[in-house]
N, C-alpha and C positions, 0 to 999 in steps of 0.2 A: 759377962762382959770382958775380957783381958786386959789381963793388967797391963798399963797404963806404958811400962818400960818395953812389950814388944808390939805397942804399936811408933813412937817414935822411936826410932833407932840414930839418930845423930842431929843436932843442926848443919849449917851449909854457912861455913866463915870465907864468900868473896866478897871481891869489890862489889859489884851489881848488889847482892844481900846486902851489904853494908848504906848501898845511897838506898834499899827501898826502906830500912828500918830508920833514915831517918828519917827520909820523905814520905812516906805513905803510909807506916806504921805497921809497916807485911815484916814479916821474919820469914825463913825460910827453912824448913828440915827435908830432911830423906825420912820417908817412915815405910813400914811394910808394904809389903806389894797387894798387901790383901782385904787390908784398911781403908774403911770407907770416910765421908767429908764428916760424919757424925761422933765416928767412936777417937779421931783428929781431934774433932773441938773439945772433947770431953777432956784428954788426956793431954792437950795444951794446959787447959782450968785449972785441973787437978795438981799439973806437976809447980806449976811455974802458977798459979793464984792468982788469974790474970780474967777476963774478961770477954774470949773471943768474938771481933762481929762477923767475920766468915773468911769462909778457906776453900780455896785453889786447887785444886791439884792436876796433874801431869805423869802421865807414864814416860817413861826411857826407856825402848830397847835395847839389849845388847850387843855390846857393835865385835866384830870378827877382828886380831887385832893381828900380825905378824915381829915376829922378832927375828931376822935372819931365814933360814931355812921353814922354824913352825907357826905356827898358825895356834893360836888359841880365843879361845871367845869372855869380852866383859861379860861380867851380867848387867842384867836390863836393873831400875830400880823406877820409885814414884816418890817425887816427892812435891810437895804439900807451902800454900802459901800461905799466907795465918795473918789477917786482919787484925788489932786489936780495937776496941773504943779507943776515942779517947780521952790520954792519963795515964791507961796500962804503959809497962815495959816489962820486955826481959835484957838480962843482964844475961844475951851468949857468950860474949869476950872470958867468962871469969871460969879461970883455968884451962886456958888454954895457952 
């Protein structure tokens, strides 16, 4: 297995993710595109010392963007929604 810091890239800190944290004990992370649910579960448990109840993932494709005449492409990413067991929590706002 690879290092856990290669699996989890960064947490997603938005209003929608904050509402999921409060209401459903669900945390959102940007993860490596080739990672699977088992690797994500082990990485979260090892990094934060919590117990994971479930993992859901979504792949987002890259999009073409324009600035003036020139066009470019934004890279795609994979997002993971990690649900924790009752009583566990992660402080994602630490250091933000």
